[in-house]
C-alpha positions in Angstrom: 48.8 20.2 2.6 45.6 21.7 3.2 42.1 20.0 1.5 40.9 22.3 -1.1 37.7 23.7 0.4 34.7 22.7 -1.2 32.0 25.2 -2.7 29.2 26.1 -0.3 26.8 24.9 -2.9 28.3 21.4 -2.6 27.6 21.4 1.3 24.1 22.5 0.6 23.4 19.5 -1.9 24.8 17.2 0.4 22.5 18.5 3.2 19.4 18.3 0.9 20.6 14.7 -0.2 20.6 13.8 3.8 17.3 15.6 4.3 15.5 14.0 1.4 16.9 10.6 2.6 15.4 11.1 6.2 12.0 12.1 4.5 11.7 9.1 2.5 12.7 6.6 5.2 9.8 8.1 7.1 7.3 8.2 4.3 8.5 4.0 3.6 8.0 3.4 7.3 4.5 5.3 7.2 3.4 3.3 4.3 4.5 -0.1 6.1 3.1 0.9 9.4 -0.1 2.4 8.6 -1.1 2.2 4.8 -0.3 -1.6 4.1 -2.3 -2.8 7.1 -5.5 -0.9 5.9 -5.4 -2.2 2.6 -4.9 -5.5 3.8 -8.1 -5.0 5.9 -10.1 -3.8 3.2 -9.0 -6.1 0.5 -9.9 -9.1 3.2 -13.3 -7.4 3.7 -14.1 -6.9 0.2 -13.4 -10.8 -0.4 -15.7 -11.6 2.3 -18.7 -9.6 0.9 -18.0 -11.2 -2.4 -17.8 -14.6 -1.0 -21.4 -13.8 0.9 -22.6 -12.6 -2.6 -21.5 -15.5 -4.3 -23.1 -17.9 -1.7 -26.4 -16.0 -1.9 -26.1 -16.2 -5.8 -25.7 -20.0 -5.5 -28.5 -20.4 -3.2 -30.9 -18.6 -5.6 -29.4 -20.6 -8.7 -30.3 -23.8 -6.6 -33.7 -22.6 -5.7 -34.6 -21.5 -9.2 -33.3 -24.1 -11.4 -35.5 -25.2 -14.2 -37.1 -28.7 -14.0 -35.0 -31.5 -15.5 -36.6 -32.8 -19.0 
């Protein structure tokens, strides 16, 4: 007995699904390989800048504290 033929549209949807799956895989790889490291670098740079500003603020506060009573 022969297998019933699938409608052409079903084959097309299957092809679309495979293509979308490949494209999503490429997007995930790009994010992991390129985007995540950039975010990490900029986040750590931001923390360093904030730390430097806090050090300067602490120094300013120490130099300008009011005399004790």
